[in-house]
Residue, then its C-alpha position, 0 to 999 in steps of 0.5 A: m710423690v713420696e713412695r709409701a714405705r713397705p713393711t719389713a720382710s720379717v713382718a711381712r712373713y706374718g701376712f702383713t702388707d700395711p706399712r704401718a704394721d711394724g710400728q703397730l707391733r712395736a707399740a703393742g710390745w710384740w716386736t723388737e729390733s731383733g724380731p718378734d718378742g718371744a712371749a708374743a709369738d703365739v699372738l703373731s701366729a694367730l694374727s697371720r691366720a686372721a682373714d685380714p691380718d692388717l685389719a686385725l692388727s689395726g683394730l687392736d691398735r685402735i683399742r690400745e689407743a682408745d684405752p691405754a690403761a686397759w692395754t696391759e690386761l688385753d695384751q695379757a689375755l691375748r698372750v695366754n688365753r687361746t680361746f679368747r685370742g681366737r675369738m678376738l682376732g677372728v672378729l677383728g680380722t673379718s669385721s671393720a664394723l665390729a672393730d669400730f664398735l670395740a674401739a668405741n666401747t673398749d670394755c666390751w672385749k671382756t665379754l669374749q673371755g668367758d667359757k661362752s662368748t654367747e648365751p642365747e638364753r640370757y639375751v633378753s636379760r643382757l639387753l635389759d641390763h643396758l636399758r635399766s637406769e636406777g631401776e627404771l627402763l630407759t625410753g626415747l633416744e636414751a633407750e635407742q642408744a643403750l639398746r644399740v650398744g647392748y645389741r652390738e655387744l651380743l652380736l659381737g659374741i655370736a661373731a666371735a664364736d662363729l670365727g674363732h676356730l679360723v684363727e685358733p684351729g680346734l676351737y668349737h665351730p658352731p654349724y651354720a644352723e646354730i649361728g642362724a638360730q642365735l641371730t634369730t634369738l637375738a632378734e627376738a630378744a630385741l623385739t621383746v625388749g623394744l616392745l617393753v620400751a614401747e609400752s613404757e613410752v605409750g603408758a603402763g595402763v594400756e588397753g590394747r594387746l599386741a602379738v608380734i609374728a615373725m616372718g621370713k628368715c626370722g620366722g624360719r630361725e635362720l637370720n643373717y648378721v644384717s637382715d630386715v626382720d619381717v613381722i606382722f602385728v595382731g592386735d586386740g582390744d583398743i587397736s589404736v593403742s596396739t598400733r601405737l605400740a607397734s609403731t613405737m617398737m618399730r622405731v626403737v628397734g629400727k634405730a637401735c638394731f635392725e629395720v623392722d619391716a611390716a610390709l608382708r601384712p594384709e594389703g602390704k604398706a597400704g594396709a593397717l599396721v595392726r589388725t585383729l585376729d578376725g580381721h586377718a582371718a577375713y582377709y586371708q579367706k577372701w583376698a589373700k594372694t598365693w604368695e601371701f600363703q607362701a610367706l605365711l609358711k614361716a609365720r611364728p609368734v615371737a614377742g608380745d601377747a603369747e596367747l594372741g600369737r598362738q591363736y593367730a598361728e592356729m588360725v593361719a596354719p590350715k590356710v597355709w597347708t591347703a593353699a596348694d588347692r588353689e587354682n593355678f597355685v604351682p604356676e603362680v609360685q613359679k611365676m613369682r620366682r621368675r619375677v623376682e629373678g627378673h629384678v636382678p640388675s644384669a650387671h650384678a646377675e653373675r654375683e647376686l647370691k640371693l636373688g640371682r640364678g642359682g642363688l639362695r632364693d632358688v633353694e628357698f622357692a623350691v623347698q617352699l613349693l615342695q612343702l606347700v604341695h606335699g605338706r598338706i598331708d605330711a606334717e613332717l614337712r611343716s618346718p619354717s626352716t629351709m634346712d630342716a624342711l629340705a632334710a625332711l623332704g629328703e627323708g620323706g622321699y619327696v627329694g632324692r637323698t643325693d639331691a637334698a644333700e647337694l642342695g643343702s650343702s650349696y645353700e649352707f655355702l652361700r649362706t656362710i658367704e652371705h654372713r661373711l660379706q655382711l660382717r665386713r661392714l655390718r651392711r645388708t649386702h648379697l653381692f659376691p666380690a667381683a672376680s677382679d677384686a683379688t683382695e676382697l676375694r682373699t679376705i672372704a675366702r679366709a673368713s670362710g675357711v677356704r684355703p689355697a689348693r693345687g697352686r690356686s690362691e684362696g680367692d681363686v678357689l672361693l670363686a670356683e666354688f661359688r660358681r660351682h654351687l650356683q650351677s648346682i643349685r640352679r640345676l636342682h632348682e629347675k629339676l625340683f621347682y619345675r617338676p611336672l609332678l608338682q602340678s599333678v599332685a597339687n591338682v589332687p584336692t587335699e581331702a582326697l589325699r587323706l581319706t578314710t577307707k570308706q571315703a577312698e572307696s567312694r572317690l575311687a568309684a567316682l574316678g571310674y574304678a570298677a572295683p574300688d575295694g580291690a584298688l584300695q587293697h593295691i594302695k594299702a600294699l604299696t604304702a604299707g609301713m614306714s619305709r622311704r619306699a612307702a613314703i614315695q608311693q604315698a606321694l605318687l599314688p594320688v597322682l597316679l590314681d587320677l592319671l590311671a582314671d583317665t585310661p581305658d582300664p584303671d583297675r588293670g592299670l593299678l594292678s599292673y603298677r603294683k606288680v611292676s613296683e613289687a618286681l622293681e622294689e629293689t631297683p634303686w632308681y625306680l621310684r626316684v625316676l617316677r618322683d623326679e620326672g613327672a612326664v615318666v609318671e604320666r606316660l607310665a600311667f597311660l601305658l599301664g592302663t592301656s596295655r597288657l603287654i607293656p607291664d610283662l615286658l617292663v618287669r624284665a626290661p625296667e631300664v626302658l622306664q628311664l627313657l619315658g621322660d625323653p621322647a628323643r631317647l625313646t624313639g632311639r637310634t635308627p633300626a640299622e644302628v640298633a641291629t648293628s649293636l644287637r649283633a655285636t653284643v650277641r657276637r661277644q657272648p661265649g656260647l650259643n646259650a649265652a648268645v641267644a639269652a643276650a639276643r632275647s634280652l635285647r629284643r625284649h628291650e627293643m620291643l618294649r621301647i618300640a611299643s612304648a613309643d608306638l602307644l605314645g604316638l611317637l612312631d608311625v606305622p612304617s617305623v614300628c614295622e621296620s623297627l620290629s623287623s630289623v630287631w627280629a632280623a638281628v636276632l636271627q642273624g645272631a642266633l644263626a651265627a652262634a649256632y653255625r660257630q658251635r656246629q662248626a667247632e663240633l665238626g672241626r670243619t665247615p661243610a656248607k655256607i648258609a643263608v636265611i631268606g626272610m619271607g612274608r612280613l619279615g621279608g617285607a619289613e612289615l612285622g607286627y608285635g605278634s608276627d612269626a618269622d617266615v623264612l627259607f634256609v638256603c645252603e651251598p656245599s663247600e668245595g669237595v663236600s656233597d650236597s647231601e652232607a652240606a644239607k645235613f650240616a645246614s639242617s642241623v644249624a637251622e633246627t638248632v636256631r628254630k629250637i633255641l629261639g622257639a623255646p618257651s619264654p615269658d616274652p612274645a614268641l620267637v617262632v621261626d616258620a619255614d612252611l613257605r619252603p618248597e613242598g611245605r612241611s613235607g619238604p626238606l628244611v634246607r635246600t641247596l641253591e641249585s635245588y631251589r633253582s631246579y624246583y622253582g624251574r620245574w614245579a613252582e606254582v603261582w602261589e609260590s611265585q607270589a610268596l617269593l615277592r616278599a623274599r629278602f636276604i636276612a642272615g648268613d652268607d651275604e654272597l649266597g643270599a644275593r645269588f638266591i635273590e638273583m635266581i628268584d627274580p625271573i620267577r617272581y617278576p615273570e617276563a611275560g607277566l601272568d596269563a589269564v589262567r594264573v590270574r584266575e588261580i590267584r583269585r581262586i586261592k584268595a577266595r579259598v583262603e578267606t573262606e577256610r581261614m576266617p574264624k567261625g563267627a568272625d565279623p568280616t568288617r572287624h577282621t584286620k587280616l582277612g576282613r573286607g578291605g583288610l591286610a589280605d585284600v590290599e596285599w593280594t591286590v598289590q602282589l597281583m600287580q607285581l606278578r603281572h607288571g613287575h618285570e616292566v615296572a622297576g618300582l614294583r620290584t620291592t618287598s614293601t607293600i607301601e612302596a609297591l603301592k607308590a610305584a603302582v600309581e606312578a606307573g599308572l596302574a591305578e588311579p591316585a584315589e584308589i591307591e590312597s584308599l588302599t594305603e590308608a586301609w593297609l596302614l590303619a589295619t596294621r596299626v589296629r592289629n598292632a594295637g590289639m596285640l598291645v592292648r590284649g597282650k596276645a596276637v589278635d586279628e579281630i577288633p573288639s566289638s565293645g568294652r574296655d578293649l575296644a576303648a583301649v584300641a580307640r585310645v591308641l588310635g588317637y581317640s580321647a577318653d570322652d569319645d565314643p569308641g563306636e566312632f572309631l569302629d565306624a571310621y575303621r569300617r568306612t576306611t576298609r569299605r572304601a578300600h574293599a571297593v577298590v580291591e573289587t575293581l583292581f583285583y577281580q576285574d580285568r580292566p585295562l591297566 
């Protein structure tokens, strides 16, 4: 086998790899024994910049051989005309098919010499020039052949303008959209001329009228170099004649230029090729499927009878822009996209740039779905062009500016690659070169303007960019195309999106708004003006109005939404999150229409809004992790005020996060209580540490150690949203310091903590309550450990032992706190239990508390704290068990009510059914009490008897909007009644345990 010669080294440096290059250059007169002909240096340099220098040179050589007489003129033009040189070599170096065309039609290269290589306004006349012979229009085979040459000649001009700048930098580079528009104009010209040929063949005296409606990419003015052109035919008069015109035109244009595809017509290929206007209208009214309206979005008359085409466009437009009103419209479009994607062969899935994941169809389906949903009331979105529609979606706020720009850039990149692939052989293809095909990758890369970078070849750079754009498109496609908000918007009838004021008030009243005129004022305020913010609100509000209508208080919810929106109007991500994450809108609407506390917290902790779309983030880290983070943040602050401000801010964030998760049913009662208690404890820890450091710095020494003991619900880790922090302050003198000096130092620290945390604030109060200390308010705020020991040893009453059952170290010195707990254990878990006198005393105190503290006129069956079967009933019963049996039953030595109940049944102190009733009642009362605070925005102990507040509490407890809130109240009373019966047995009767 004879080894093929390789090009000489001097020729190879211009990028030639074909062994014939040396001879071809010599034959052209551009190469001599000593190297390149000096006058041809510019030509050789230009050839080296072509996408495929060998292909370009081979094309020139074929033209030279085909027409030797004209070579001198072509050679001279290449040497002196830089614009022509760029166009000619750009085409020849990219497209073997256009090189074939030039070799067969050697005069056509001259069309590239003018100021413009392409003039869209002259396409029809240029094609007719080819089709006229002695003043007559050609028909039949002659017409097809002449039209083919004329069409390719004009296509050559478009490609030359598209590619010239790659060979001769600095030449005008038409943007992608301009190339698509020119290709579309050329297709329209071909259809127009093809129809003229058809009229000549069918006969001049025809009685049928025909309009050609472009669909798909032709309708969108974004054709490829090689595309089927989708059309629909509308006829009038003699439909048989119109049908002959249509079929003849399809034959002529199909054989000469491109396939004319009429499969998008009613009933597809099984339907009539041509229908009347009324026939189309009847079909679309009764039988058309969702995808047909999606296709009609791009419908545009392009040839034939202009008036008939206009009538067709006017007839279909209203149907297109109300298609989203159809039942299941959004899911059907989404299903269609998945079906298209499923038809891609698995072997080509990674390389299919049209139908595959992250391909062109991902962009087009997403844009069209957004257009059809939002374009019902926004005429700016009604463009058949994908790029124009995407720009309008971004400008109108329906898509984020960054997302729109990124999606547009990726779409343009893929379309450009598609153009280059099709130019190679003028074949319809959407398959990206295989990663192993380095030669093809290099050629496509160079034809696309991609250059080597960072040690990687052109092909490697192109492959990486291709994959990056596919990933970007797929990510944005899934974000936009499967956006839950789309279905919500589509569910709002078109008429409801553009109502007059009177109609809007009627609709708001029908939705359940008690003050529709007030709601309308909120809507006007939110959507006033021409700003992007107003545009996004216009898209959101129809959905929000429906969502709020399903909440207990739509009017207050809308008012809250307005307040939140106005407070956050300068927050750049606020409306973007609502627009892009449908779950956030749905959950926010429920929160605002249910709770008065949430909106107040939200305007000061807006970052929590971003968590609503992700339940995992909303439920957050464990309470211990949150507390650790809070303490660390507070510790880093430079002073006491800054530390407390940071603690307040973090508490506000956490309270809003917990409240939101609670209302949405993502946290159970114990988790809510534990989380709130953990946050409160961390705030106390941070404030105590900051106050301690400040006082220590002022004195220059440390007179005492301090510990904070949590009492009540804080000690039991059972805090609610409106609970105070019950505490005891304990100190211990440093060596050489007197008890009085230590107590004075510790008291100043404790007072500082109470004062700075209890300062007025828009947030729920931070009250540090030390009234459970020995001697109550009349006793010292802080005692030493030994003082506590002495007091409890000599003076403690039974209620104080009971109060100590919830005592738990919270903040300050760990070792001191542990010794305090060790000291009080014998007091709260007495070795001999309780004698009959002390048991009677506890029962007497409970009865007095219920009598004195129950608000006048309160309904005992609705009072969650002091009512029958409420919190106090359960907790006093549990605490009596702990005092009587805590010494002998280790499980009862806990500050948690629920854990103590579990231990009681395990120890046989009560029947399982009894403990179950108490547990159920305690959890229910706690949840209802928390719900009352969330609904009303202030601490409440009594369940509302009726009205919106009762309905809101019921919704929080899991009842639907259709349920009678009275059912919830009845259920609450049944549960607490059973628990109260158990309390009567376990608390008031001395039965053997």
